[in-house]
C-alpha positions, -999 to +999 in steps of 0.1 A: -027+025+103+002+048+103-013+071+079-051+067+091-039+066+133-018+100+119-054+117+106-041+114+076-058+082+056-091+093+031-107+070+059-103+088+082-121+116+073-149+112+100-124+113+127-148+141+141-176+123+139-193+105+176-190+065+170-206+044+187-198+011+189-223-020+190-222-036+226-240-039+260-227-012+283-211-042+314-233-028+342-240-061+359-273-071+331-243-075+300-251-118+308-287-112+314-314-112+289-318-081+289-282-062+285-282-022+287-269-017+244-242+007+251-255+043+239-217+061+247-201+084+220-165+084+208-152+111+196-118+103+173-099+130+171-102+136+206-089+102+215-064+093+194-043+081+221-062+055+229-090+052+199-063+040+171-040+017+197-076+001+208-083-008+172-071-042+164-045-044+139-071-072+113-094-040+114-071-028+086-060-059+068-076-056+034-087-088+014-092-102-016-058-080-035-060-087-068-032-066-092-017-065-127+016-044-127+038-037-155+071-030-143+098-033-170+093-035-208+128-034-230+125-035-258+154-041-286+164-039-325+198-053-333+204-036-366+218-057-389+250-058-398+252-061-434+238-021-424+271-009-401+293-028-422+289+007-444+301+031-422+330+007-410+330+027-378+310+002-358+307-036-356+278-040-341+252-015-325+209-016-314+187+007-299+162+001-273+135+017-254+130+009-214+089+010-198+097+010-160+061+009-136+045+015-172+008+010-151-003-007-120-040-016-119-050-024-089-085-029-063-063-019-025-065+011-017-033+022-003-006+037-026+007+000-038-003-036-033+036-055-028+043-040+003+065-037+025+062-022+059+102-032+068+114+004+050+131+036+064+096+052+069+081+028+090+113+031+116+123-006+103+089-019+116+070-046+099+071-078+080+056-080+039+026-075+025+017-045+063+014-010+043+023+017+069+022+047+046+047+025+029+053+041-005+059+024-039+094+014-043+106+021-079+116-009-100+157-020-093+165-020-129+193-042-146+206-037-182+208-070-199+241-075-224+226-094-256 
């Protein structure tokens, strides 16, 4: 919602296009059999203070989000002690390759489907699952010692 309200979201590219909300006018005929349909056009960019705040936050909730992420992978190989015995320098040695945030497959339209709005970028407001323009969180790497 933050990115949309600020005009930074792709969903707000049409913010200069007039919008007509479905509904009826409050002219005394709204409860009759022939209510007057709403024909009033609103240009979102010209009414940004009330237009963006009048839309309920539930309109921004994405449902049925699925994702598959490969966050951390470490491949390690411990060198055989027979190989190291020849060097007489090392008793143990290993070689490893570490990969972090290797891929993310998702139908989510934001930066990261595992968002948490309680961050410094959101001013400390929000909660888990609420995206206030939050960027993807880097994985915390905890080395594993064998």
